[in-house]
N, C-alpha and C positions, 0 to 999 in steps of 0.2 A: 437288516430290514425286518420289521415285525411281521408276524403272521397276518395281522389285520391289514397292513399296507399291501401285502401280497393278495389278500382277498379283494381289496379295492381294485388293484390292477387287473385281476382275473375278471372282476365284474365288468370292467370296461371292455376287455378282450371278448367276452362272451355276449356283449351287447345288453347286459342287465342294467347298467347304469351309464350315464353319459359322461363325457370328459369333464363337463362343468360340475356335475355331481361329485365326481372323483376328486376334483380340485378342492371343493368345499369340505369333503370328508377328510382329505389329507391335511388341510389347513387346521380344521378343528382338532384332529388327532395330534398334530404337532403342538398346538397351543395348549391343549389339556395335558399332554405329556410333560411339557415344560412346567406347567403349573404344579403338577404333582411332584416333579423331580426337584424343582428349585424352591417352591414355596412351602411344600409339605415334606421336603427332605426324604423322599422315597428314592430307592435305587432306580436306575433306568429301567430294568425289566419290570419292577413293580409299578412304576409310573406308566409304562407302556400298556401294561395289562389293565390298569384302572382306566386309563384314557380310552382304550379300545372298547371297554364296557360302556363308558359314558357316550362315546360317539355312536356305537351300535344302538344304544337306547335313545338316540336323538338329541343329546345335550350339546350345547355349545360351551366354550370355555367360560363365558360370563355366567352362564347358569350354574356351572360347577363351582365357580368362585363364590357365588352368592350362597350356595349350600354349605360351604365350609367356613 
């Protein structure tokens, strides 16, 4: 599990984000990770790092795909 996923889980536990927000963040994180890993041929750790940055900055996978 990536550090960013742990951060999302902790955010829910601490009441900083809702379950709904966590689901959306996790979905975006998974989709963007897949995009970088399978479409851009990055390793899983590299893809997770780039995806976490994109999600943290508020991007969805369609926005990332449009940029690349």
